[in-house]
N, CA, C and O of each residue as an XYZ file, in Angstrom:
912
protein
N     100.390    -36.019    -18.989
C      99.367    -34.995    -18.749
C      98.877    -35.046    -17.295
O      98.717    -34.018    -16.637
N      98.649    -36.261    -16.824
C      98.177    -36.446    -15.456
C      99.182    -35.889    -14.455
O      98.800    -35.281    -13.455
N     100.481    -36.102    -14.731
C     101.546    -35.610    -13.842
C     101.560    -34.093    -13.830
O     101.732    -33.475    -12.779
N     101.376    -33.478    -15.028
C     101.370    -32.027    -15.140
C     100.212    -31.419    -14.371
O     100.385    -30.407    -13.693
N      99.025    -32.027    -14.468
C      97.850    -31.528    -13.756
C      98.057    -31.581    -12.252
O      97.673    -30.666    -11.523
N      98.678    -32.681    -11.793
C      98.941    -32.805    -10.361
C      99.941    -31.750     -9.894
O      99.831    -31.213     -8.792
N     100.926    -31.464    -10.763
C     101.938    -30.475    -10.413
C     101.315    -29.088    -10.306
O     101.625    -28.330     -9.388
N     100.431    -28.760    -11.254
C      99.752    -27.445    -11.247
C      98.868    -27.316    -10.013
O      98.855    -26.271     -9.363
N      98.131    -28.372     -9.689
C      97.246    -28.347     -8.525
C      98.042    -28.145     -7.249
O      97.642    -27.380     -6.371
N      99.186    -28.845     -7.149
C     100.036    -28.720     -5.966
C     100.589    -27.310     -5.842
O     100.687    -26.758     -4.746
N     100.954    -26.731     -7.000
C     101.506    -25.367     -7.013
C     100.470    -24.353     -6.550
O     100.792    -23.424     -5.809
N      99.236    -24.530     -6.983
C      98.156    -23.623     -6.585
C      97.899    -23.695     -5.080
O      97.710    -22.672     -4.421
N      97.896    -24.917     -4.550
C      97.673    -25.106     -3.111
C      98.762    -24.428     -2.308
O      98.482    -23.731     -1.333
N     100.005    -24.632     -2.715
C     101.133    -24.029     -2.012
C     101.093    -22.512     -2.097
O     101.475    -21.820     -1.153
N     100.626    -21.993     -3.239
C     100.539    -20.540     -3.411
C      99.499    -19.950     -2.474
O      99.724    -18.904     -1.865
N      98.348    -20.632     -2.361
C      97.273    -20.166     -1.476
C      97.737    -20.184     -0.032
O      97.482    -19.244      0.722
N      98.413    -21.245      0.348
C      98.922    -21.368      1.717
C      99.917    -20.259      2.018
O      99.910    -19.674      3.101
N     100.782    -19.979      1.030
C     101.807    -18.954      1.222
C     101.173    -17.583      1.394
O     101.586    -16.800      2.249
N     100.154    -17.293      0.565
C      99.482    -15.999      0.637
C      98.708    -15.857      1.932
O      98.803    -14.834      2.610
N      97.930    -16.900      2.284
C      97.106    -16.847      3.489
C      97.957    -16.802      4.747
O      97.520    -16.290      5.777
N      99.165    -17.334      4.668
C     100.030    -17.356      5.845
C     100.845    -16.095      5.998
O     101.559    -15.940      6.989
N     100.756    -15.184      5.033
C     101.517    -13.943      5.085
C     100.991    -13.052      6.200
O      99.789    -12.804      6.285
N     101.864    -12.582      7.035
C     101.492    -11.748      8.167
C     101.523    -10.273      7.778
O     102.516     -9.791      7.233
N     100.413     -9.547      8.063
C     100.352     -8.127      7.747
C     101.123     -7.305      8.771
O     101.547     -7.813      9.809
N     101.293     -6.027      8.457
C     102.028     -5.119      9.335
C     101.143     -4.634     10.485
O      99.950     -4.390     10.302
N     101.738     -4.500     11.659
C     101.034     -3.991     12.835
C     101.261     -2.484     12.934
O     101.962     -1.902     12.107
N     100.672     -1.862     13.941
C     100.841     -0.424     14.127
C     102.305     -0.093     14.355
O     102.982     -0.723     15.168
N     102.784      0.911     13.619
C     104.177      1.330     13.739
C     105.133      0.572     12.848
O     106.309      0.923     12.753
N     104.635     -0.475     12.189
C     105.503     -1.265     11.312
C     105.469     -0.735      9.882
O     104.571      0.019      9.507
N     106.458     -1.140      9.091
C     106.570     -0.657      7.716
C     105.469     -1.217      6.818
O     104.960     -2.317      7.034
N     105.118     -0.427      5.807
C     104.075     -0.844      4.855
C     104.247     -0.071      3.558
O     105.002      0.898      3.489
N     103.540     -0.515      2.539
C     103.505      0.185      1.252
C     102.082      0.579      0.875
O     101.853      1.610      0.244
N     101.124     -0.272      1.278
C      99.725     -0.028      0.932
C      98.853     -0.181      2.188
O      99.261     -0.809      3.165
N      97.662      0.396      2.144
C      96.736      0.280      3.276
C      96.431     -1.177      3.578
O      96.253     -1.559      4.735
N      96.372     -1.987      2.529
C      96.045     -3.405      2.708
C      97.134     -4.164      3.454
O      96.908     -5.271      3.943
N      98.309     -3.565      3.536
C      99.399     -4.218      4.269
C      99.177     -4.152      5.780
O      99.706     -4.972      6.530
N      98.392     -3.170      6.215
C      98.179     -2.958      7.653
C      97.113     -3.912      8.169
O      95.988     -3.935      7.670
N      97.476     -4.688      9.163
C      96.645     -5.794      9.637
C      95.678     -5.404     10.754
O      94.858     -6.220     11.176
N      95.767     -4.161     11.235
C      94.928     -3.710     12.350
C      93.724     -2.941     11.815
O      93.864     -2.064     10.961
N      92.535     -3.279     12.326
C      91.309     -2.599     11.893
C      91.398     -1.102     12.163
O      91.906     -0.682     13.203
N      90.894     -0.283     11.208
C      90.863      1.179     11.295
C      92.263      1.800     11.226
O      92.495      2.897     11.733
N      93.182      1.081     10.593
C      94.525      1.625     10.394
C      94.757      1.827      8.899
O      94.002      1.314      8.074
N      95.818      2.585      8.550
C      96.168      2.803      7.153
C      97.687      2.968      7.052
O      98.381      3.095      8.060
N      98.173      2.965      5.838
C      99.606      3.099      5.607
C      99.908      4.561      5.304
O      99.591      5.059      4.224
N     100.518      5.238      6.257
C     100.813      6.653      6.083
C     102.073      6.842      5.251
O     103.148      6.342      5.582
N     101.904      7.575      4.166
C     103.040      7.879      3.294
C     103.759      6.656      2.771
O     104.950      6.712      2.465
N     103.036      5.545      2.666
C     103.622      4.273      2.204
C     104.857      3.891      3.038
O     105.826      3.329      2.528
N     104.787      4.217      4.333
C     105.937      3.946      5.197
C     105.567      3.228      6.497
O     106.253      2.294      6.911
N     104.474      3.669      7.142
C     104.189      3.171      8.479
C     102.686      3.016      8.709
O     101.902      3.868      8.292
N     102.281      1.922      9.378
C     100.873      1.696      9.695
C     100.476      2.546     10.901
O     101.117      2.494     11.951
N      99.419      3.321     10.735
C      98.927      4.180     11.804
C      97.399      4.126     11.858
O      96.753      3.707     10.898
N      96.828      4.550     12.984
C      95.376      4.587     13.115
C      94.800      5.714     12.269
O      95.421      6.764     12.101
N      93.610      5.482     11.742
C      92.943      6.493     10.934
C      92.546      7.693     11.795
O      92.536      7.598     13.022
N      92.221      8.812     11.163
C      91.807     10.012     11.864
C      90.567      9.715     12.716
O      89.614      9.104     12.233
N      90.580     10.140     13.960
C      89.462      9.873     14.862
C      89.648      8.614     15.681
O      88.837      8.306     16.555
N      90.727      7.877     15.396
C      91.044      6.659     16.145
C      92.433      6.803     16.771
O      93.301      7.476     16.215
N      92.636      6.176     17.920
C      93.926      6.238     18.611
C      94.393      4.833     18.969
O      93.587      3.913     19.107
N      95.699      4.684     19.116
C      96.239      3.388     19.499
C      95.757      3.003     20.894
O      95.769      3.816     21.819
N      95.333      1.745     21.028
C      94.901      1.250     22.323
C      96.087      1.110     23.271
O      97.237      1.233     22.850
N      95.811      0.853     24.551
C      96.869      0.739     25.571
C      97.970     -0.258     25.220
O      99.139     -0.046     25.542
N      97.583     -1.351     24.554
C      98.571     -2.378     24.209
C      99.137     -2.189     22.801
O      99.911     -3.018     22.322
N      98.745     -1.083     22.134
C      99.234     -0.770     20.786
C      98.909     -1.827     19.739
O      99.573     -1.906     18.706
N      97.886     -2.640     20.004
C      97.541     -3.692     19.041
C      96.185     -3.425     18.377
O      95.693     -4.263     17.621
N      95.588     -2.279     18.652
C      94.302     -1.965     18.033
C      94.094     -0.465     17.988
O      94.763      0.288     18.696
N      93.162     -0.038     17.153
C      92.803      1.373     17.027
C      91.436      1.585     17.677
O      90.458      0.937     17.306
N      91.376      2.491     18.644
C      90.159      2.731     19.416
C      89.522      4.036     18.976
O      90.214      5.042     18.819
N      88.214      4.032     18.777
C      87.491      5.223     18.339
C      87.463      6.292     19.420
O      87.417      5.981     20.610
N      87.490      7.551     19.002
C      87.292      8.692     19.892
C      86.049      9.440     19.411
O      85.529      9.150     18.334
N      85.572     10.397     20.203
C      84.404     11.181     19.808
C      84.701     11.912     18.496
O      85.719     12.594     18.375
N      83.817     11.766     17.531
C      83.997     12.434     16.245
C      84.586     11.554     15.163
O      84.700     11.981     14.014
N      84.967     10.320     15.512
C      85.526      9.406     14.511
C      84.451      9.049     13.479
O      83.283      8.886     13.831
N      84.836      8.929     12.227
C      83.886      8.541     11.189
C      83.526      7.068     11.341
O      84.380      6.236     11.646
N      82.258      6.762     11.125
C      81.794      5.384     11.308
C      80.671      5.058     10.332
O      80.088      5.940      9.700
N      80.396      3.793     10.233
C      79.279      3.313      9.407
C      78.258      2.571     10.261
O      77.056      2.637     10.002
N      78.736      1.872     11.268
C      77.848      1.123     12.164
C      78.288      1.359     13.611
O      79.364      1.901     13.864
N      77.443      0.944     14.550
C      77.779      1.069     15.973
C      79.034      0.257     16.298
O      79.762      0.585     17.236
N      79.282     -0.785     15.535
C      80.448     -1.622     15.785
C      81.741     -0.819     15.640
O      82.715     -1.070     16.350
N      81.747      0.146     14.720
C      82.944      0.958     14.510
C      83.317      1.767     15.753
O      84.478      2.134     15.932
N      82.333      2.045     16.608
C      82.567      2.843     17.817
C      82.668      1.973     19.066
O      82.705      2.487     20.184
N      82.714      0.663     18.874
C      82.662     -0.282     19.999
C      83.783     -0.081     21.012
O      83.615     -0.383     22.193
N      84.924      0.429     20.556
C      86.033      0.635     21.474
C      85.829      1.797     22.422
O      86.609      1.974     23.358
N      84.794      2.593     22.197
C      84.481      3.746     23.037
C      83.186      3.458     23.791
O      82.106      3.624     23.224
N      83.262      3.029     25.057
C      82.064      2.648     25.825
C      81.020      3.759     25.868
O      81.352      4.942     25.934
N      79.753      3.354     25.829
C      78.607      4.266     25.933
C      78.512      5.242     24.762
O      78.018      6.361     24.907
N      78.999      4.795     23.591
C      78.896      5.610     22.382
C      78.187      4.818     21.297
O      77.955      3.617     21.437
N      77.849      5.501     20.222
C      77.218      4.847     19.088
C      77.474      5.653     17.832
O      77.968      6.778     17.902
N      77.140      5.083     16.676
C      77.345      5.755     15.395
C      76.072      6.515     15.022
O      75.046      5.911     14.706
N      76.150      7.835     15.062
C      75.011      8.682     14.714
C      75.436      9.652     13.617
O      76.399     10.402     13.778
N      74.712      9.632     12.508
C      75.020     10.487     11.363
C      76.479     10.318     10.934
O      77.170     11.288     10.619
N      76.928      9.061     10.930
C      78.267      8.673     10.469
C      79.387      9.194     11.358
O      80.536      9.287     10.927
N      79.049      9.537     12.615
C      80.042     10.036     13.567
C      79.872      9.301     14.897
O      78.747      9.092     15.351
N      80.985      8.908     15.522
C      80.917      8.290     16.849
C      80.536      9.361     17.885
O      81.257     10.339     18.082
N      79.397      9.153     18.535
C      78.842     10.135     19.467
C      78.410      9.435     20.746
O      78.021      8.267     20.720
N      78.480     10.151     21.871
C      78.020      9.587     23.141
C      76.520      9.327     23.086
O      75.761     10.109     22.515
N      76.110      8.226     23.681
C      74.689      7.878     23.711
C      73.925      8.822     24.639
O      74.527      9.565     25.414
N      72.601      8.786     24.553
C      71.752      9.624     25.399
C      72.028      9.311     26.871
O      72.128      8.148     27.262
N      72.146     10.349     27.664
C      72.444     10.172     29.080
C      73.926     10.230     29.381
O      74.341     10.075     30.529
N      74.741     10.459     28.325
C      76.190     10.574     28.491
C      76.680     11.807     27.744
O      76.049     12.265     26.791
N      77.824     12.338     28.193
C      78.400     13.524     27.563
C      79.887     13.278     27.339
O      80.528     12.563     28.108
N      80.428     13.871     26.287
C      81.828     13.636     25.927
C      82.788     14.288     26.915
O      82.587     15.427     27.338
N      83.823     13.553     27.271
C      84.931     14.107     28.063
C      85.689     15.080     27.167
O      85.715     14.906     25.948
N      86.299     16.093     27.751
C      87.009     17.109     26.972
C      88.129     16.502     26.120
O      88.516     17.085     25.107
N      88.642     15.358     26.513
C      89.693     14.690     25.742
C      89.143     13.975     24.510
O      89.887     13.662     23.581
N      87.828     13.717     24.511
C      87.212     12.988     23.403
C      87.404     11.493     23.493
O      86.981     10.763     22.597
N      88.037     11.016     24.563
C      88.340      9.600     24.687
C      87.373      8.857     25.596
O      87.545      7.662     25.837
N      86.362      9.547     26.101
C      85.491      8.914     27.096
C      84.107      9.549     27.075
O      83.972     10.741     26.797
N      83.076      8.755     27.369
C      81.717      9.258     27.515
C      81.341      9.187     28.997
O      81.331      8.108     29.588
N      81.035     10.327     29.586
C      80.744     10.411     31.019
C      79.244     10.469     31.265
O      78.503     11.053     30.475
N      78.805      9.873     32.340
C      77.384      9.845     32.684
C      76.916     11.244     33.092
O      77.569     11.923     33.886
N      75.792     11.658     32.545
C      75.212     12.961     32.891
C      74.632     12.897     34.302
O      74.036     11.891     34.686
N      74.806     13.962     35.064
C      74.308     14.003     36.437
C      72.785     13.883     36.470
O      72.087     14.446     35.626
N      72.288     13.149     37.447
C      70.844     12.987     37.603
C      70.310     13.826     38.761
O      69.130     14.176     38.791
N      71.186     14.144     39.712
C      70.767     14.860     40.909
C      71.745     15.980     41.247
O      72.916     15.942     40.868
N      71.245     16.957     41.955
C      72.086     18.014     42.518
C      73.085     17.365     43.478
O      72.711     16.501     44.271
N      74.351     17.778     43.408
C      75.438     17.255     44.236
C      75.934     15.876     43.778
O      76.693     15.224     44.496
N      75.508     15.428     42.583
C      76.064     14.198     42.022
C      77.558     14.377     41.764
O      78.016     15.491     41.511
N      78.320     13.282     41.827
C      79.752     13.328     41.569
C      80.003     13.630     40.086
O      79.288     13.132     39.216
N      81.023     14.448     39.806
C      81.329     14.815     38.429
C      82.829     15.043     38.258
O      83.562     15.224     39.230
N      83.261     15.031     37.014
C      84.644     15.378     36.686
C      84.694     16.439     35.600
O      85.727     17.079     35.404
N      83.573     16.633     34.886
C      83.517     17.589     33.787
C      82.280     18.475     33.922
O      81.233     18.044     34.406
N      82.432     19.728     33.481
C      81.339     20.700     33.538
C      80.099     20.196     32.801
O      78.975     20.372     33.271
N      80.311     19.570     31.646
C      79.191     19.119     30.827
C      78.267     18.140     31.514
O      77.082     18.078     31.185
N      78.780     17.373     32.465
C      77.931     16.422     33.188
C      76.840     17.144     33.971
O      75.743     16.615     34.148
N      77.140     18.335     34.431
C      76.188     19.112     35.239
C      75.305     20.007     34.366
O      74.082     20.006     34.509
N      75.922     20.766     33.470
C      75.165     21.710     32.650
C      74.233     21.007     31.667
O      73.199     21.563     31.297
N      74.580     19.799     31.241
C      73.702     19.062     30.316
C      72.369     18.721     30.969
O      71.345     18.614     30.295
N      72.392     18.553     32.285
C      71.175     18.173     33.000
C      70.443     19.380     33.578
O      69.213     19.411     33.593
N      71.195     20.377     34.053
C      70.568     21.477     34.789
C      70.820     22.858     34.206
O      70.355     23.848     34.770
N      71.534     22.955     33.105
C      71.778     24.258     32.490
C      73.099     24.882     32.924
O      73.823     24.326     33.749
N      73.400     26.050     32.351
C      74.684     26.703     32.569
C      74.859     27.255     33.982
O      75.966     27.650     34.350
N      73.801     27.291     34.772
C      73.929     27.801     36.145
C      74.397     26.717     37.121
O      74.532     26.958     38.320
N      74.639     25.530     36.583
C      75.158     24.430     37.392
C      76.582     24.136     36.929
O      76.827     23.999     35.731
N      77.519     24.037     37.865
C      78.914     23.783     37.527
C      79.461     22.598     38.313
O      78.902     22.199     39.335
N      80.561     22.047     37.820
C      81.242     20.961     38.522
C      82.294     21.599     39.417
O      83.340     22.047     38.947
N      82.004     21.633     40.711
C      82.907     22.270     41.670
C      83.199     21.303     42.799
O      82.286     20.738     43.400
N      84.489     21.115     43.084
C      84.896     20.142     44.109
C      84.358     18.750     43.795
O      83.998     17.987     44.691
N      84.311     18.431     42.469
C      83.846     17.127     41.981
C      82.383     16.840     42.323
O      81.985     15.684     42.461
N      81.586     17.910     42.458
C      80.148     17.762     42.679
C      79.400     18.806     41.864
O      79.867     19.932     41.694
N      78.229     18.416     41.361
C      77.411     19.350     40.586
C      76.720     20.321     41.541
O      75.873     19.921     42.340
N      77.093     21.612     41.452
C      76.556     22.624     42.342
C      76.182     23.874     41.563
O      76.704     24.121     40.475
N      75.281     24.654     42.125
C      74.897     25.914     41.495
C      76.065     26.891     41.572
O      76.852     26.857     42.518
N      76.171     27.756     40.580
C      77.224     28.768     40.587
C      76.969     29.746     41.730
O      75.843     29.825     42.221
N      77.989     30.498     42.169
C      77.818     31.445     43.278
C      76.646     32.399     43.046
O      76.374     32.798     41.914
N      75.964     32.756     44.121
C      74.797     33.652     44.125
C      73.526     32.973     43.632
O      72.500     33.627     43.443
N      73.597     31.641     43.421
C      72.415     30.870     43.038
C      72.268     29.705     44.004
O      73.248     29.269     44.608
N      71.049     29.201     44.154
C      70.807     28.026     44.986
C      69.865     27.070     44.262
O      69.174     27.462     43.321
N      69.842     25.816     44.704
C      69.065     24.782     44.031
C      67.673     24.663     44.646
O      67.532     24.476     45.854
N      66.650     24.774     43.802
C      65.264     24.649     44.255
C      64.397     24.224     43.082
O      64.531     24.747     41.976
N      63.507     23.270     43.332
C      62.583     22.777     42.303
C      63.324     22.352     41.035
O      62.902     22.650     39.918
N      64.440     21.648     41.239
C      65.234     21.070     40.157
C      65.878     22.114     39.246
O      66.185     21.842     38.085
N      66.078     23.328     39.803
C      66.715     24.401     39.043
C      67.676     25.176     39.930
O      67.579     25.137     41.156
N      68.611     25.885     39.291
C      69.466     26.821     40.018
C      68.818     28.200     39.910
O      68.671     28.751     38.819
N      68.437     28.739     41.058
C      67.676     29.982     41.103
C      68.498     31.088     41.751
O      69.228     30.840     42.711
N      68.383     32.301     41.234
C      69.078     33.458     41.794
C      68.634     33.665     43.241
O      67.441     33.767     43.527
N      69.612     33.727     44.153
C      69.297     33.875     45.582
C      68.951     35.322     45.917
O      69.660     36.248     45.523
N      67.850     35.504     46.652
C      67.428     36.830     47.109
C      67.470     36.862     48.634
O      66.899     36.000     49.301
N      68.150     37.862     49.171
C      68.301     37.992     50.620
C      67.103     38.704     51.233
O      66.197     39.141     50.523
N      67.108     38.814     52.537
C      66.035     39.510     53.247
C      65.873     40.929     52.723
O      66.848     41.662     52.552
N      64.628     41.301     52.474
C      64.222     42.636     52.022
C      64.570     42.906     50.559
O      64.366     44.017     50.071
N      65.100     41.890     49.847
C      65.335     42.067     48.417
C      64.064     41.745     47.633
O      63.208     40.987     48.088
N      63.965     42.336     46.451
C      62.785     42.108     45.617
C      62.728     40.647     45.161
O      63.754     40.029     44.876
N      61.509     40.114     45.099
C      61.309     38.718     44.700
C      59.976     38.571     43.981
O      59.107     39.439     44.056
N      59.840     37.451     43.284
C      58.569     37.148     42.623
C      57.991     35.842     43.147
O      56.833     35.516     42.886
N      58.818     35.087     43.899
C      58.381     33.810     44.457
C      59.188     33.516     45.718
O      60.340     33.932     45.842
N      58.571     32.796     46.648
C      59.249     32.477     47.912
C      60.458     31.576     47.697
O      61.380     31.580     48.512
N      60.470     30.794     46.600
C      61.601     29.904     46.352
C      62.882     30.680     46.058
O      63.976     30.122     46.129
N      62.748     31.971     45.726
C      63.921     32.804     45.470
C      64.603     33.238     46.771
O      65.803     33.511     46.784
N      63.843     33.301     47.852
C      64.364     33.789     49.130
C      65.298     32.751     49.751
O      64.904     31.611     49.998
N      66.531     33.163     49.996
C      67.554     32.220     50.448
C      68.605     32.970     51.265
O      69.188     33.949     50.799
N      68.837     32.495     52.488
C      69.809     33.167     53.356
C      70.884     32.231     53.896
O      71.896     32.692     54.424
N      70.677     30.918     53.769
C      71.627     29.982     54.368
C      71.515     28.606     53.732
O      70.478     28.258     53.167
N      72.596     27.817     53.827
C      72.544     26.427     53.377
C      71.701     25.583     54.320
O      71.343     24.449     54.002
N      71.393     26.138     55.465
C      70.518     25.483     56.442
C      69.058     25.699     56.036
O      68.556     26.821     56.098
N      68.388     24.642     55.626
C      67.008     24.759     55.156
C      66.067     25.313     56.218
O      65.082     25.971     55.882
N      66.350     25.061     57.485
C      65.497     25.571     58.563
C      65.466     27.096     58.546
O      64.441     27.707     58.847
N      66.598     27.704     58.193
C      66.654     29.171     58.123
C      65.848     29.686     56.936
O      65.171     30.709     57.034
N      65.922     28.980     55.826
C      65.206     29.413     54.624
C      63.693     29.251     54.768
O      62.923     29.977     54.138
N      63.275     28.305     55.591
C      61.838     28.096     55.818
C      61.195     29.252     56.573
O      59.970     29.351     56.636
N      62.010     30.119     57.142
C      61.492     31.278     57.883
C      61.232     32.467     56.958
O      60.817     33.536     57.405
N      61.485     32.264     55.660
C      61.336     33.344     54.681
C      60.121     33.141     53.798
O      59.708     32.011     53.536
N      59.560     34.239     53.348
C      58.427     34.200     52.434
C      58.461     35.453     51.568
O      58.868     36.522     52.024
N      58.033     35.317     50.316
C      57.976     36.472     49.415
C      56.611     37.133     49.584
O      55.593     36.588     49.158
N      56.598     38.299     50.204
C      55.360     39.031     50.464
C      55.486     40.455     49.943
O      56.470     41.144     50.210
N      54.463     40.889     49.189
C      54.452     42.245     48.618
C      55.708     42.501     47.783
O      56.219     43.620     47.740
N      56.194     41.458     47.126
C      57.329     41.614     46.224
C      58.683     41.664     46.890
O      59.672     42.019     46.249
N      58.751     41.310     48.191
C      60.032     41.329     48.900
C      60.159     40.115     49.814
O      59.163     39.598     50.320
N      61.410     39.663     50.021
C      61.656     38.544     50.922
C      61.556     39.035     52.361
O      62.292     39.925     52.788
N      60.628     38.431     53.095
C      60.397     38.841     54.475
C      60.313     37.623     55.387
O      60.185     36.488     54.929
N      60.389     37.890     56.688
C      60.266     36.804     57.658
C      58.809     36.376     57.771
O      57.902     37.202     57.668
N      58.588     35.076     57.985
C      57.221     34.591     58.150
C      56.639     35.098     59.468
O      57.372     35.598     60.322
N      55.323     34.969     59.633
C      54.647     35.439     60.825
C      55.254     34.786     62.076
O      55.485     33.577     62.105
N      55.503     35.589     63.088
C      56.095     35.104     64.324
C      57.600     35.304     64.375
O      58.234     35.048     65.399
N      58.175     35.768     63.254
C      59.613     36.033     63.194
C      59.848     37.447     62.683
O      58.981     38.033     62.035
N      61.025     37.993     62.977
C      61.399     39.299     62.457
C      62.897     39.310     62.163
O      63.627     38.412     62.583
N      63.344     40.324     61.447
C      64.737     40.404     61.034
C      65.659     40.483     62.250
O      65.439     41.281     63.160
N      66.684     39.650     62.249
C      67.644     39.630     63.352
C      68.576     40.830     63.258
O      68.541     41.584     62.286
N      69.401     40.996     64.271
C      70.320     42.128     64.308
C      71.315     42.105     63.148
O      71.769     43.156     62.695
N      71.649     40.910     62.673
C      72.589     40.832     61.551
C      71.958     41.221     60.222
O      72.645     41.329     59.206
N      70.622     41.433     60.235
C      69.846     41.857     59.059
C      69.950     40.863     57.902
O      69.698     41.209     56.748
N      70.328     39.615     58.231
C      70.450     38.590     57.201
C      69.574     37.375     57.477
O      69.271     36.621     56.553
N      69.169     37.171     58.701
C      68.347     36.017     59.066
C      67.124     36.470     59.853
O      66.980     37.643     60.198
N      66.244     35.502     60.128
C      65.030     35.784     60.891
C      65.121     35.154     62.282
O      65.688     34.074     62.447
N      64.569     35.823     63.258
C      64.583     35.319     64.637
C      63.188     35.477     65.250
O      62.400     36.332     64.846
N      62.915     34.622     66.237
C      61.604     34.712     66.901
C      61.631     35.716     68.042
O      60.610     35.942     68.692
N      62.781     36.319     68.292
C      62.876     37.349     69.326
C      63.529     36.852     70.593
O      64.252     37.608     71.241
N      63.300     35.601     70.971
C      63.829     35.088     72.234
C      65.349     35.057     72.223
O      65.994     35.519     73.164
N      65.910     34.518     71.167
C      67.369     34.431     71.085
C      67.996     35.809     71.002
O      69.080     36.041     71.538
N      67.305     36.730     70.323
C      67.827     38.093     70.207
C      67.782     38.804     71.554
O      68.712     39.529     71.906
N      66.703     38.600     72.309
C      66.584     39.215     73.638
C      67.663     38.675     74.564
O      68.234     39.420     75.361
N      67.944     37.373     74.460
C      68.994     36.776     75.289
C      70.352     37.383     74.969
O      71.161     37.616     75.867
N      70.599     37.638     73.685
C      71.857     38.227     73.262
C      71.968     39.658     73.775
O      73.027     40.076     74.241
N      70.867     40.407     73.688
C      70.874     41.788     74.165
C      71.057     41.848     75.673
O      71.746     42.733     76.181
N      70.446     40.914     76.393
C      70.579     40.863     77.858
C      72.015     40.567     78.249
O      72.558     41.159     79.182
N      72.633     39.621     77.504
C      74.018     39.280     77.765
C      74.926     40.465     77.509
O      75.862     40.721     78.266
N      74.638     41.196     76.421
C      75.446     42.370     76.076
C      75.297     43.449     77.138
O      76.279     44.072     77.540
N      74.047     43.671     77.600
C      73.787     44.685     78.631
C      74.493     44.326     79.935
O      75.054     45.195     80.602
N      74.463     43.042     80.296
C      75.124     42.599     81.524
C      76.625     42.788     81.421
O      77.281     43.161     82.393
N      77.168     42.530     80.239
C      78.599     42.687     80.022
C      79.006     44.150     80.154
O      80.018     44.466     80.780
N      78.207     45.048     79.559
C      78.500     46.473     79.638
C      78.386     46.976     81.061
O      79.182     47.807     81.497
N      77.400     46.477     81.786
C      77.224     46.883     83.188
C      78.434     46.445     84.023
O      78.919     47.198     84.868
N      78.907     45.241     83.781
C      80.067     44.730     84.511
C      81.309     45.565     84.249
O      82.091     45.842     85.159
N      81.484     45.971     82.969
C      82.646     46.799     82.609
C      82.544     48.142     83.274
O      83.536     48.674     83.772
N      81.309     48.714     83.285
C      81.110     50.054     83.883
C      81.396     50.018     85.386
O      82.092     50.897     85.894
N      80.880     49.033     86.098
C      81.102     48.914     87.539
C      82.584     48.732     87.851
O      83.105     49.294     88.814
N      83.247     47.939     87.020
C      84.679     47.707     87.251
C      85.486     48.982     87.041
O      86.476     49.233     87.727
N      85.034     49.790     86.065
C      85.745     51.043     85.762
C      85.632     52.042     86.930
O      86.608     52.692     87.306
N      84.422     52.145     87.489
C      84.204     53.118     88.562
C      84.741     52.627     89.903
O      85.027     53.441     90.781
N      84.880     51.340     90.076
C      85.462     50.820     91.321
C      86.980     50.995     91.293
O      87.662     50.622     92.247
């Protein structure tokens, strides 16, 4: 009896060792059941091959399944493979201050300032609205708008109707814009300045007089040369 008990005990130990030492299937390897797949967040597709579950993709080394935006989750740990994300309402979502890349494989930092570096439209519009776009890898206002008071505002040229001086905009040069003011519902030059000949900027008169004098001298020179 004692010999039989020892034999049974030895058999049980060997069985446990054999089971525990069994190696599961990796991604792309053959399988019959989900339990055969040894990689977290993987399953046995069609009882043939281990693959990542929906919402997860094979990592660079093909040894793990990495979460993408929209992957089903239960805890933040399930989304750990996707930096700057978390599990919200059972879905892997970018954390506050980040926005999803169009590929769903990355969470990008939302722009904090005008002209911040960007790669996706959402980085700009999430912070400043649809009038801000990612252009030349920088967050900028769309054409015909300019940035003022943390907003993209419709640009109003000289003599155009306005409701506030911040709307008046004629150049990327702030010194030029400082010469404008919204008066009587229209963008006008501030006191001491008047509309230049180009009808787009303001001048104090001196530079315009110099230009007119130069033009008059040029015409006089041409006239004298013609008659001589």
